KEDO-880380 format. One record per residue (C-alpha): residue in three letters; x, y, z. Coordinates in steps of 0.2 Angstrom, whole numbers, padded with zeros to 4 digits, always signed. Layout:
ALAXYZ ...
END
This chain:
MET+0060-0059+0068 SER+0057-0058+0086 GLN+0060-0072+0099 VAL+0048-0078+0112 THR+0055-0087+0128 LEU+0044-0102+0134 THR+0048-0109+0151 ALA+0041-0121+0163 GLY+0042-0109+0177 PRO+0056-0103+0189 PHE+0066-0120+0188 GLY+0060-0127+0171 SER+0069-0129+0155 VAL+0068-0114+0142 GLN+0063-0115+0124 HIS+0066-0101+0112 VAL+0053-0098+0097 GLU+0055-0085+0083 MET+0039-0075+0079 PRO+0037-0062+0065 LEU+0037-0044+0071 GLY+0020-0035+0073 LEU+0010-0049+0081 SER+0001-0045+0097 ILE+0004-0056+0113 ARG-0013-0064+0109 ASP-0007-0069+0092 ILE+0009-0076+0098 ALA+0001-0086+0112 GLY-0011-0094+0099 ARG+0004-0099+0088 ILE+0015-0107+0101 SER+0001-0117+0109 LYS-0016-0124+0105 ALA-0020-0121+0123 GLY-0014-0103+0123 THR-0026-0099+0137 ILE-0015-0109+0149 LEU-0001-0097+0147 SER+0004-0082+0157 ALA+0013-0068+0148 PHE+0027-0057+0156 LEU+0036-0042+0148 ARG+0054-0038+0152 SER+0055-0024+0164 PRO+0065-0008+0161 GLU+0084-0009+0167 GLY+0086-0006+0185 ALA+0068-0011+0190 LYS+0066-0021+0205 GLN+0057-0036+0196 GLN+0065-0042+0180 TRP+0048-0047+0172 GLU+0031-0039+0174 TRP+0015-0050+0172 VAL+0003-0044+0158 ASP-0016-0045+0161 PRO-0023-0056+0147 ALA-0036-0042+0144 ARG-0021-0032+0137 TRP-0014-0046+0126 PRO-0023-0040+0110 PHE-0016-0022+0112 ILE+0002-0025+0115 LYS+0014-0029+0101 PRO+0032-0033+0107 LYS+0046-0026+0096 GLY+0062-0031+0105 GLU+0073-0046+0106 ASN+0069-0058+0121 CYS+0056-0045+0128 LEU+0042-0057+0130 ARG+0041-0072+0141 PHE+0027-0085+0143 GLU+0025-0097+0157 TYR+0014-0113+0159 VAL+0011-0107+0176 PRO-0006-0097+0177 ALA-0005-0080+0185 GLY-0018-0067+0189 GLY-0024-0056+0202 GLY-0036-0059+0216 GLY-0045-0075+0221 ARG-0038-0093+0221 ASN-0026-0097+0207 ASN-0023-0115+0210 VAL-0010-0121+0197 PHE-0017-0138+0197 GLY-0035-0134+0196 THR-0033-0120+0184 ILE-0024-0131+0171 ALA-0036-0145+0173 ALA-0051-0133+0170 VAL-0043-0125+0155 LEU-0039-0141+0147 VAL-0058-0146+0147 THR-0063-0131+0136 VAL-0047-0132+0125 ALA-0049-0150+0121 ALA-0068-0150+0118 PRO-0068-0144+0099 TYR-0054-0156+0095 LEU-0063-0171+0102 ALA-0079-0168+0093 GLY-0072-0161+0077 ALA-0055-0162+0069 ALA-0049-0178+0077 THR-0064-0188+0073 THR-0063-0182+0055 ALA-0045-0186+0054 LEU-0048-0204+0059 ALA-0064-0206+0049 GLY-0069-0224+0049 ALA-0060-0229+0065 GLY-0077-0233+0073 ALA-0082-0245+0060 PHE-0101-0247+0062 LEU-0103-0240+0079 LEU-0114-0226+0073 GLY-0114-0208+0078 SER-0106-0203+0095 GLN-0099-0221+0097 ALA-0088-0219+0082 ALA-0082-0202+0088 ALA-0077-0210+0104 LEU-0067-0223+0096 SER-0058-0210+0085 GLN-0055-0200+0101 ALA-0046-0215+0109 ALA-0032-0215+0096 PHE-0024-0199+0103 THR-0031-0198+0121 ALA-0024-0215+0126 ALA-0041-0220+0132 PHE-0044-0205+0145 ALA-0054-0190+0145 ILE-0048-0172+0150 GLY-0054-0164+0166 GLY-0055-0168+0184 SER-0049-0159+0200 LEU-0036-0161+0213 GLY-0038-0161+0232 VAL-0024-0155+0244 SER-0030-0162+0261 LYS-0015-0174+0260 LEU+0001-0175+0250 PHE-0002-0193+0244 GLY-0021-0193+0244 GLY-0024-0204+0228 ALA-0027-0220+0238 GLN-0046-0218+0236 ALA-0045-0213+0217 ALA-0058-0226+0210 THR-0053-0231+0192 GLY-0068-0239+0184 ARG-0065-0256+0177 ILE-0073-0261+0161 SER-0090-0266+0165 ARG-0100-0280+0157 PRO-0116-0277+0147 SER-0132-0277+0156 ASP-0145-0291+0154 ASP-0155-0280+0143 ALA-0141-0277+0131 GLN-0139-0295+0129 SER-0157-0299+0126 ALA-0154-0295+0108 PHE-0145-0311+0106 LEU-0157-0322+0115 ASN-0152-0340+0115 LEU-0133-0336+0114 ASP-0125-0340+0131 SER-0113-0325+0131 ASP-0107-0311+0141 ILE-0098-0302+0128 ASN-0093-0285+0133 VAL-0098-0273+0119 LEU-0089-0256+0119 ALA-0101-0244+0128 LYS-0108-0229+0119 ASP-0097-0213+0120 THR-0083-0224+0128 PRO-0066-0226+0119 PRO-0057-0242+0119 PRO-0046-0246+0134 LYS-0028-0245+0135 ILE-0020-0257+0148 ARG-0007-0249+0158 GLY+0004-0263+0165 TYR+0000-0281+0161 ARG-0015-0290+0167 ARG-0030-0301+0163 VAL-0045-0291+0157 SER-0061-0294+0148 LEU-0059-0282+0133 PRO-0074-0275+0124 SER-0079-0279+0107 ALA-0077-0265+0094 CYS-0095-0268+0087 ALA-0110-0278+0092 PRO-0108-0297+0090 HIS-0113-0303+0073 LYS-0123-0319+0076 TYR-0130-0329+0062 LEU-0133-0347+0056 GLU-0121-0355+0045 ASN-0126-0373+0039 GLY-0136-0376+0054 GLN-0124-0370+0067 ASP-0124-0354+0077 VAL-0110-0343+0072 ILE-0104-0327+0082 GLU-0091-0315+0077 VAL-0083-0302+0089 CYS-0068-0291+0087 LEU-0060-0287+0104 VAL-0051-0270+0103 ALA-0039-0259+0113 SER-0032-0242+0110 GLY-0014-0243+0104 TYR+0001-0255+0103 HIS-0002-0270+0115 SER+0005-0287+0118 ALA-0007-0301+0123 ALA-0007-0319+0127 ASN-0016-0333+0136 VAL-0033-0330+0129 LYS-0047-0340+0138 ILE-0065-0344+0135 GLY-0072-0346+0152 LYS-0058-0356+0160 VAL-0052-0365+0144 ASP-0037-0360+0133 ILE-0044-0354+0117 ASN-0032-0365+0107 GLN-0040-0381+0115 LEU-0057-0377+0108 ASP-0063-0384+0091 GLY-0074-0372+0081 VAL-0065-0356+0086 GLU-0055-0346+0073 TYR-0045-0330+0078 GLN-0032-0317+0073 ILE-0022-0305+0083 ARG-0016-0288+0077 ASP-0005-0279+0090 GLY-0009-0261+0085 SER+0009-0257+0079 ASP+0012-0246+0064 ALA+0018-0262+0055 ALA+0003-0272+0059 ALA-0008-0278+0045 GLN-0026-0276+0044 GLN-0036-0291+0051 THR-0045-0301+0038 LEU-0056-0313+0048 ILE-0071-0302+0051 LYS-0075-0290+0036 ARG-0093-0286+0041 VAL-0101-0277+0056 THR-0119-0276+0061 LYS-0133-0266+0069 THR-0145-0277+0078 THR-0163-0271+0082 SER-0171-0281+0095 VAL-0189-0286+0093 GLY-0192-0301+0105 GLU-0211-0302+0101 GLU-0221-0318+0099 PHE-0232-0318+0083 LYS-0250-0316+0087 LYS-0262-0331+0083 PHE-0281-0332+0081 THR-0289-0330+0097 THR-0307-0337+0099 GLN-0321-0338+0111 SER-0320-0354+0122 GLU-0323-0370+0113 SER-0328-0362+0097 LEU-0321-0355+0081 VAL-0329-0338+0084 LEU-0316-0324+0086 THR-0315-0316+0103 ASP-0317-0298+0097 GLN-0332-0297+0085 VAL-0333-0278+0084 ASN-0315-0276+0079 PRO-0310-0293+0073 GLU-0292-0288+0068 ASN-0289-0288+0087 SER-0291-0307+0086 GLU-0281-0311+0071 PRO-0263-0313+0067 ALA-0254-0296+0067 GLN-0240-0289+0058 ILE-0224-0286+0068 ILE-0213-0272+0060 VAL-0194-0269+0062 ALA-0183-0255+0056 PRO-0165-0262+0054 GLY-0158-0246+0049 TYR-0147-0240+0034 ASN-0129-0237+0030 GLU-0122-0233+0013 LYS-0112-0249+0014 ILE-0127-0260+0018 GLU-0125-0277+0011 GLN-0139-0288+0019 ILE-0154-0288+0031 THR-0157-0303+0042 LEU-0173-0307+0050 ARG-0171-0320+0064 LEU-0186-0330+0069 GLN-0188-0343+0082 PHE-0200-0357+0077 ASP-0210-0366+0091 PRO-0212-0385+0090 LEU-0222-0390+0074 LEU-0234-0404+0079 TYR-0250-0412+0076 GLN-0254-0421+0093 SER-0263-0436+0085 SER-0249-0441+0074 ASP-0230-0444+0076 THR-0227-0442+0058 GLU-0239-0428+0051 LEU-0231-0412+0045 VAL-0237-0395+0050 ARG-0237-0380+0038 VAL-0234-0362+0044 PRO-0237-0347+0032 ILE-0227-0331+0033 ARG-0229-0315+0024 ILE-0216-0301+0023 SER-0217-0284+0016 MET-0205-0270+0015 TRP-0206-0251+0012 GLN-0194-0236+0013 LYS-0198-0224+0027 SER-0198-0210+0015 ALA-0211-0218+0004 PRO-0222-0229+0015 GLU-0235-0230+0001 THR-0224-0240-0010 VAL-0225-0258-0003 HIS-0214-0272-0009 ASN-0221-0289-0005 LEU-0210-0305-0005 PRO-0217-0321-0010 GLU-0228-0329+0004 ILE-0217-0342+0013 ALA-0223-0359+0019 VAL-0213-0368+0032 ILE-0217-0386+0032 GLY-0211-0399+0044 ARG-0211-0408+0061 SER-0201-0403+0076 THR-0202-0406+0095 THR-0190-0392+0099 ARG-0189-0374+0096 LEU-0178-0370+0080 PRO-0170-0354+0074 LYS-0172-0349+0056 GLU-0166-0334+0046 ILE-0173-0324+0031 LYS-0159-0316+0023 LEU-0161-0301+0011 ARG-0147-0296+0000 TRP-0145-0284-0015 ASP-0133-0297-0023 ASP-0132-0316-0023 GLY-0116-0317-0013 PHE-0124-0328+0000 GLY-0109-0340-0001 PHE-0110-0359+0000 VAL-0126-0365+0009 SER-0133-0382+0012 ALA-0150-0387+0006 SER-0164-0388+0019 THR-0166-0405+0027 ASP-0176-0402+0043 PHE-0190-0391+0035 ARG-0197-0390+0018 TYR-0202-0373+0010 GLU-0214-0367-0003 PHE-0215-0350-0011 TRP-0231-0342-0017 ARG-0229-0329-0030 GLU-0248-0327-0029 VAL-0261-0333-0017 PRO-0278-0335-0025 ALA-0294-0327-0020 THR-0305-0336-0007 SER-0324-0337-0008 ASP-0326-0332+0010 THR-0330-0314+0015 LEU-0315-0308+0025 SER-0315-0297+0040 ASP-0304-0284+0032 GLY-0316-0282+0017 SER-0303-0288+0004 SER-0307-0299-0011 GLY-0298-0305-0026 THR-0280-0311-0025 GLN-0275-0313-0007 TRP-0256-0309-0009 GLU-0245-0305-0024 ALA-0226-0304-0023 HIS-0216-0290-0032 SER-0214-0294-0051 MET-0195-0297-0048 PHE-0199-0313-0039 SER-0210-0320-0054 SER-0204-0333-0066 GLY-0220-0338-0074 SER-0239-0337-0072 GLY-0242-0351-0060 TYR-0245-0348-0041 ARG-0228-0355-0036 ASP-0218-0349-0051 THR-0205-0339-0041 GLN-0187-0334-0043 ASN-0174-0324-0032 ILE-0179-0334-0017 PHE-0173-0351-0011 ALA-0173-0362+0004 THR-0157-0367+0014 LEU-0153-0377+0029 ASP-0153-0360+0039 GLY-0169-0353+0032 VAL-0173-0343+0016 ASN-0162-0332+0006 VAL-0169-0318-0005 THR-0160-0308-0018 LEU-0166-0290-0021 ASP-0163-0281-0038 PRO-0156-0264-0033 SER-0163-0257-0049 VAL-0180-0261-0044 ILE-0179-0262-0025 PRO-0165-0250-0021 LYS-0155-0250-0005 GLY-0162-0238+0008 ASP-0169-0236+0025 TYR-0183-0249+0026 GLU-0196-0254+0038 ILE-0200-0273+0036 GLY-0217-0281+0042 VAL-0218-0299+0045 THR-0235-0309+0049 VAL-0236-0327+0053 GLY-0253-0335+0048 MET-0262-0350+0055 PRO-0253-0367+0056 VAL-0262-0381+0047 ARG-0260-0400+0044 ASP-0250-0402+0028 VAL-0260-0417+0023 GLN-0276-0406+0022 PHE-0268-0393+0011 SER-0266-0393-0008 SER-0249-0387-0013 SER-0255-0383-0031 THR-0272-0374-0027 TYR-0269-0367-0009 ALA-0285-0376-0004 LEU-0288-0382+0014 ASN-0299-0397+0014 GLY-0304-0393-0004 THR-0308-0374-0001 VAL-0296-0359-0003 ARG-0296-0350+0014 SER-0287-0335+0021 LEU-0275-0341+0034 PHE-0272-0323+0040 ARG-0290-0316+0041 GLY-0306-0321+0049 LYS-0321-0326+0038 ASP-0340-0322+0039 ASN-0350-0337+0045 SER-0369-0332+0047 GLY-0364-0314+0053 ARG-0351-0320+0065 TRP-0332-0318+0062 GLN-0323-0334+0065 LYS-0306-0342+0061 PRO-0304-0351+0044 GLU-0304-0369+0050 ALA-0304-0380+0066 GLN-0286-0383+0072 ASP-0288-0396+0085 GLY-0271-0403+0090 VAL-0261-0392+0078 PHE-0247-0383+0086 GLY-0235-0371+0077 GLY-0230-0353+0080 ALA-0215-0342+0080 THR-0206-0327+0089 PHE-0198-0313+0080 ASP-0181-0312+0089 TYR-0173-0297+0080 GLY-0168-0289+0064 VAL-0150-0286+0058 MET-0142-0274+0046 VAL-0126-0281+0039 VAL-0113-0268+0033 LYS-0098-0273+0022 ARG-0085-0265+0033 ARG-0072-0270+0046 PRO-0075-0267+0064 VAL-0060-0255+0065 GLU-0052-0248+0049 ALA-0040-0235+0057 PRO-0023-0240+0062 GLY-0017-0239+0080 PHE-0029-0251+0088 TRP-0025-0268+0095 GLN-0038-0280+0088 MET-0043-0298+0090 PRO-0057-0304+0079 ILE-0064-0321+0084 LYS-0076-0332+0075 PHE-0086-0345+0085 ARG-0094-0360+0077 GLY-0106-0370+0088 VAL-0096-0364+0103 SER-0102-0353+0118 ALA-0093-0336+0117 LYS-0094-0334+0136 ASN-0082-0324+0147 ILE-0068-0320+0135 THR-0052-0314+0145 LEU-0034-0312+0141 GLU-0018-0306+0148 ILE-0013-0289+0139 GLY-0002-0274+0142 ALA+0002-0258+0132 TYR+0019-0255+0125 THR+0026-0239+0132 TYR+0042-0229+0131 ASP+0053-0234+0146 TRP+0070-0227+0151 GLY+0083-0236+0139 GLY+0099-0230+0148 SER+0101-0213+0139 ALA+0083-0208+0134 TRP+0065-0213+0136 ASP+0066-0224+0120 ASP+0064-0242+0125 LEU+0047-0247+0119 SER+0042-0262+0130 ILE+0030-0270+0141 THR+0032-0264+0160 LYS+0022-0263+0176 ASN+0033-0249+0183 PRO+0021-0235+0185 THR+0033-0221+0179 PRO+0034-0225+0161 HIS+0015-0226+0160 TYR+0013-0210+0169 ARG+0025-0201+0158 ASP+0018-0208+0142 THR+0000-0203+0147 LEU+0006-0186+0151 ARG+0016-0185+0135 GLU+0001-0190+0123 VAL-0010-0176+0130 GLN+0004-0163+0129 THR+0008-0168+0111 PHE-0010-0166+0106 LEU-0012-0149+0115 GLY+0004-0143+0108 VAL+0013-0141+0125 ASP+0032-0143+0124 THR+0036-0160+0132 SER+0053-0153+0137 LEU+0044-0145+0152 ASN+0043-0162+0160 ALA+0054-0165+0175 ASP+0063-0181+0168 ASP+0075-0180+0182 GLU+0061-0183+0195 PHE+0053-0197+0184 LEU+0070-0206+0183 ALA+0071-0205+0202 TRP+0054-0211+0204 ARG+0056-0225+0192 GLN+0071-0231+0202 GLU+0061-0230+0218 CYS+0047-0241+0210 GLU+0059-0253+0204 THR+0068-0255+0221 LYS+0052-0256+0231 GLY+0042-0267+0218 TYR+0028-0255+0215 GLU+0017-0260+0200 VAL+0002-0253+0190 ASN-0010-0264+0181 MET-0025-0254+0176 ALA-0037-0252+0161 CYS-0040-0234+0156 ALA-0056-0231+0147 GLY-0063-0214+0147 GLN-0058-0208+0164 PRO-0053-0190+0167 LEU-0035-0186+0164 ASN-0032-0181+0182 GLU-0039-0197+0188 VAL-0029-0208+0177 LEU-0013-0199+0182 GLU-0017-0199+0200 SER-0022-0218+0199 ILE-0005-0222+0191 ALA+0004-0211+0203 THR-0005-0219+0218 ALA+0002-0236+0212 GLY+0019-0230+0215 LEU+0016-0220+0231 ALA+0017-0204+0222 THR+0006-0189+0217 LYS+0006-0178+0201 ARG+0013-0160+0200 PHE+0008-0147+0187 GLY+0016-0131+0188 ALA+0035-0126+0187 GLY+0035-0140+0175 TYR+0026-0156+0175 GLY+0033-0168+0188 ILE+0030-0180+0201 GLU+0032-0181+0220 TYR+0034-0198+0227 PHE+0035-0204+0245 ARG+0053-0208+0251 ASN+0064-0206+0267 ARG+0069-0188+0267 ASP+0078-0187+0283 ASP+0095-0181+0275 GLU+0086-0169+0264 THR+0090-0150+0267 PRO+0075-0138+0265 GLU+0075-0127+0250 CYS+0072-0111+0261 THR+0065-0106+0277 PHE+0050-0095+0281 THR+0047-0085+0297 HIS+0035-0072+0304 ARG+0047-0059+0298 ASP+0044-0062+0280 SER+0027-0072+0280 LYS+0011-0074+0288 ILE+0010-0091+0296 SER-0005-0100+0303 PHE-0011-0118+0304 THR-0027-0128+0304 ARG-0028-0144+0314 GLN-0039-0157+0305 PHE-0048-0169+0315 PRO-0052-0182+0302 TYR-0062-0197+0304 SER-0050-0209+0313 PRO-0055-0227+0307 LYS-0051-0244+0315 GLY-0041-0248+0300 ALA-0042-0248+0281 VAL-0050-0261+0270 ILE-0043-0261+0253 LYS-0053-0268+0238 TYR-0042-0274+0224 GLU-0041-0287+0211 ASP-0029-0301+0216 GLU-0016-0305+0203 ASP-0011-0321+0212 ASN-0029-0328+0211 GLU-0034-0324+0193 TYR-0038-0306+0196 VAL-0053-0311+0207 GLU-0059-0296+0218 ALA-0051-0297+0235 GLU-0049-0287+0251 ALA-0034-0283+0261 GLN-0035-0275+0278 VAL-0023-0264+0288 ASN-0026-0261+0306 ASN-0024-0243+0312 GLN-0010-0245+0325 TRP-0004-0227+0324 LYS-0019-0217+0330 LYS-0030-0222+0344 THR-0048-0221+0340 ASP-0064-0227+0348 LEU-0073-0229+0332 GLY-0076-0246+0326 ALA-0078-0244+0307 ASN-0065-0246+0293 LYS-0060-0234+0280 ILE-0064-0242+0263 ILE-0051-0239+0249 SER-0053-0245+0231 LEU-0037-0249+0221 PRO-0042-0258+0205 GLN-0026-0251+0197 VAL-0015-0262+0210 THR-0015-0281+0209 SER-0002-0285+0222 ARG-0008-0288+0240 GLU+0009-0282+0247 CYS+0007-0266+0237 VAL-0011-0262+0242 ARG-0007-0265+0260 ARG+0007-0253+0259 ILE-0003-0239+0251 GLY-0017-0242+0264 ALA-0004-0240+0278 LEU+0003-0224+0270 ASP-0015-0217+0270 LEU-0017-0221+0289 LEU+0000-0215+0293 GLN-0003-0198+0285 ASP-0020-0196+0295 ALA-0010-0200+0311 TYR+0005-0189+0309 GLN+0001-0175+0296 ASP-0016-0169+0303 THR-0011-0151+0303 ILE-0011-0140+0288 TRP+0001-0125+0289 ASN-0004-0110+0279 ILE+0010-0098+0274 GLU+0007-0082+0265 THR+0023-0076+0259 GLY+0033-0067+0245 PRO+0044-0072+0230 ALA+0052-0086+0239 GLY+0036-0094+0240 TYR+0032-0091+0222 HIS+0047-0102+0217 ARG+0042-0117+0227 LYS+0033-0132+0220 ARG+0022-0146+0226 GLY+0032-0159+0236 ALA+0046-0146+0240 MET+0054-0147+0257 ILE+0054-0131+0266 GLY+0059-0125+0284 VAL+0047-0115+0294 ILE+0052-0106+0310 THR+0037-0100+0319 ASP+0034-0091+0336 LEU+0016-0098+0336 ASP+0021-0109+0351 THR+0036-0098+0357 ASP+0044-0081+0353 HIS+0061-0088+0350 ALA+0061-0088+0331 HIS+0068-0073+0321 GLY+0070-0069+0303 PHE+0083-0057+0295 PHE+0090-0051+0279 ILE+0109-0051+0277 ARG+0116-0033+0274 GLN+0134-0037+0272 VAL+0147-0051+0274 THR+0159-0044+0287 GLY+0171-0059+0288 PRO+0174-0077+0284 ARG+0162-0082+0299 SER+0152-0066+0302 VAL+0137-0057+0294 ALA+0128-0040+0298 VAL+0109-0042+0297 ASP+0096-0028+0296 ARG+0091-0028+0314 ALA+0098-0032+0332 VAL+0098-0050+0337 ALA+0093-0056+0355 ALA+0108-0064+0364 THR+0108-0083+0366 SER+0118-0095+0377 GLU+0125-0112+0374 ASP+0130-0114+0393 ALA+0121-0127+0403 LEU+0108-0120+0414 ASP+0117-0125+0430 SER+0134-0117+0425 ILE+0126-0100+0423 SER+0131-0090+0439 ASP+0120-0074+0436 LEU+0103-0079+0428 THR+0098-0060+0428 LEU+0111-0058+0413 ILE+0100-0070+0402 GLU+0087-0061+0392 ASP+0076-0076+0389 LEU+0077-0090+0402 LEU+0067-0101+0391 ILE+0081-0104+0378 ALA+0095-0104+0391 GLY+0106-0119+0388 GLU+0100-0121+0370 THR+0111-0120+0354 ALA+0106-0106+0342 VAL+0108-0109+0323 ALA+0106-0099+0308 HIS+0098-0105+0292 ILE+0105-0096+0276 LEU+0098-0098+0259 GLU+0114-0099+0249 PRO+0115-0101+0230 ASP+0117-0120+0231 GLY+0103-0122+0244 LEU+0099-0120+0262 ASN+0113-0122+0274 THR+0114-0122+0293 TYR+0127-0113+0304 THR+0130-0113+0323 ILE+0130-0096+0331 ALA+0145-0093+0341 SER+0141-0075+0347 VAL+0130-0060+0344 ALA+0135-0042+0345 GLU+0121-0030+0340 ASN+0117-0034+0323 VAL+0133-0044+0319 ILE+0132-0063+0320 THR+0147-0074+0321 PHE+0147-0092+0317 THR+0158-0107+0323 GLU+0160-0113+0305 ASP+0167-0103+0290 LEU+0156-0098+0276 PRO+0161-0104+0259 GLU+0172-0092+0248 SER+0161-0095+0233 TRP+0148-0106+0225 ASP+0148-0114+0208 VAL+0130-0117+0202 THR+0123-0124+0186 GLU+0109-0113+0179 PRO+0099-0113+0163 VAL+0105-0097+0154 GLU+0099-0093+0137 GLY+0092-0110+0134 SER+0108-0119+0139 ASP+0116-0125+0155 GLU+0130-0114+0161 THR+0140-0113+0177 VAL+0139-0097+0187 THR+0151-0093+0201 TYR+0144-0083+0216 PRO+0157-0075+0228 ARG+0154-0075+0247 GLU+0149-0057+0246 ALA+0134-0062+0235 LEU+0125-0067+0252 ALA+0120-0048+0254 GLY+0102-0047+0252 THR+0099-0066+0256 ARG+0086-0071+0269 MET+0092-0079+0285 SER+0083-0087+0300 VAL+0088-0089+0318 ALA+0081-0102+0330 ALA+0086-0115+0343 ARG+0093-0130+0334 ASP+0082-0143+0342 ASP+0064-0136+0345 LEU+0059-0122+0334 PHE+0064-0127+0316 ARG+0050-0138+0307 LYS+0054-0147+0291 MET+0038-0146+0280 ILE+0032-0153+0263 VAL+0023-0141+0252 LEU+0005-0147+0248 ASP+0000-0133+0236 VAL+0006-0117+0229 ASP-0006-0103+0225 ARG+0005-0091+0215 GLN-0001-0072+0214 SER+0003-0060+0200 GLN+0013-0049+0212 GLY+0026-0062+0214 GLY+0020-0069+0231 ALA+0012-0085+0235 SER+0001-0094+0247 ILE+0008-0111+0252 LYS-0001-0125+0261 ALA+0011-0138+0269 VAL+0012-0152+0281 GLU+0026-0157+0293 TYR+0038-0169+0287 ARG+0037-0183+0299 PRO+0051-0196+0298 GLU+0040-0208+0308 ILE+0030-0212+0293 ALA+0045-0218+0283 ALA+0051-0227+0298 TRP+0035-0236+0300 LEU+0033-0241+0282 GLU+0051-0248+0282 LYS+0047-0258+0298 TYR+0029-0263+0292 HIS+0030-0277+0280 PRO+0012-0281+0273 
END
């Protein structure tokens, strides 16, 4: 067996993995990570080589088979020659291609059924949410400022459009249906939201009442409370039944809603006979069918678990204007045929709806392949008649038909009489029809519905189908002396209907997979308007010794770490690469300052989710040299990790002249006012500007007015004090830096008083020899120097010179006492040795470095007060040869001072 070393980079933790001998580098990379392409490979160099590890071009991976112990090293930091190799952008881009097959294939299969009856890509999106915590993978990162996430817009869950709601017509509802291709949300923090329903609302009639079923859903384990319908507590409403399943592993499946639906909107009014003015003559005599009742067709769809098809009709008032008591009769014909066999048409008995009504009334025709309709009340407002066969008329009809006008399928026949029917009966809600699956099997049907001419019931014979003594067709025009006309005069008779929609009902719960918070709700005769609740996801917080406290928290740190961990786990990235020491420090900062995150994640790119959470805690993410965080804090007492000068680096700067606004207007949702959208303003008192406009910042992930104003102030302060981007092209010292690191820059762009050296030898407790001569400096006050000609550089006369030495435990500063050629003497002693804890062979080990180990170390010399700049790294572009290009901004203590003084 051979060992492979995995590391997060120069300062990351190390993991050892055993691999069989004989594998190529490409094979090994594929085994240790699903996302092998985000790795960089290094082979151990021969003994005595200048560099310990040599980078291997990925093109050579298939042809190299390591055969030694600990000879191959992988890093999660991308490396490669030429061009820009941004560690942040590269990792984000690779994740997109790596994740794609999992999102579309294996993961969806593993969670089959999670999408309930969402159909197609919508079901896949719901499955995806189980492991992606409601975010997508992708996105990009800008480096114009260190804390630049203030304008990261995290989309809130939108409400459905008016068009989407039209399928439910008379229901006064703004139920938020889960959008297609969008996973359910995960609520980071704890706040009031309007959650989506996992499936389309199921609206139906039950004993004369409108009933609607919805199932609110969120991804993962959540805690919820204070559910409101509009402004009313759900527990104060009669006619509302609900359950809550928290999404934990122990949560039982919900039992309230066991069916889901697919609604096909129609919204068409049934056509009536149209005649020429003041006559019975049809308007179109050439094509009389254009003036006759027409069939409306709906295709409800098919699923292997289909249980019922519901046709929702809305009846207009049924009236005869000359009487307050007479009933009106409306005939309805329904046919169904499979799309694959349209020539085989199955007719239902003709239905006659008889009654009187001054208002519009909804009725449903329910078709089932069993008789499991449940208890239904008998019809009381309308009377129904069912005609197995409609007898022939003596009229010549416009469609040329003759003989029996209508004949239902034999399964509906119970005798030879016109009205001898079975498997169809009337209810308070409409008509129930039972289909024999051996005769009319389940399938993908189209259903045609036609509503005929309404007539006065007293003029109609319920035994012979005769109207005023003669059998007529109530659906076709008749020939009268060569002219097509309607069957009879209808003066004062009103009755019609609208086809609202068709519904396929499937016997299946809205969500059948574990790991989803669910709240099924059933409304009976109650408006399901504006359902909101307070909810938050359980996340692993710091428990004192580990990240094992599963709890509800608004602190941004656990949510950031949990989001990152979920993706790492899915991609096979070692989570020990996370910089937990940084997360702990950030967590404490958020706790101390009161920073909170309250956001709904629902399909946003991973980078955007992480940046939004980080922004809530005045921080920014960092990928590379491990996965960590950089958060804003006062760093006045912090010592730079190393220094760069023109001796070892190419240094330049770019001064930005950004738009300097009058101030910042921050849009957020105010927790103190029921999460209503609000605005907070911060005036720009740090940078003078003649422009009168405000910068607009969107922070839907932050709900505290104090916090949003603080974030807005930080954004303006960075514009004011960090408008210069420093570019440092350097060697290995730059390669080992990471975003957010503090560095020192000594540059002679302004003057020529900065010098860089390498220490050749430690010559004494206070002296070192460097690799070239050092210009003399003076500590004497200018007025005490008797002979100014002895001073090599008048510009630094009277200034104190210091040396910055990168020692094993970090950067330290020493005051220069004297200079003789290339030997520098300090006023302070150098330490005799340094004890440093370093990861060695996968474990922490203390290494002692003697004073003499400073030989070969970098050292910078400059005036103490003016020439040394503390800077913060914005971006590190690592090169394969061990060098790097660094972008940095000056560390300005004024920013922290202003934020401490500025109390929003």
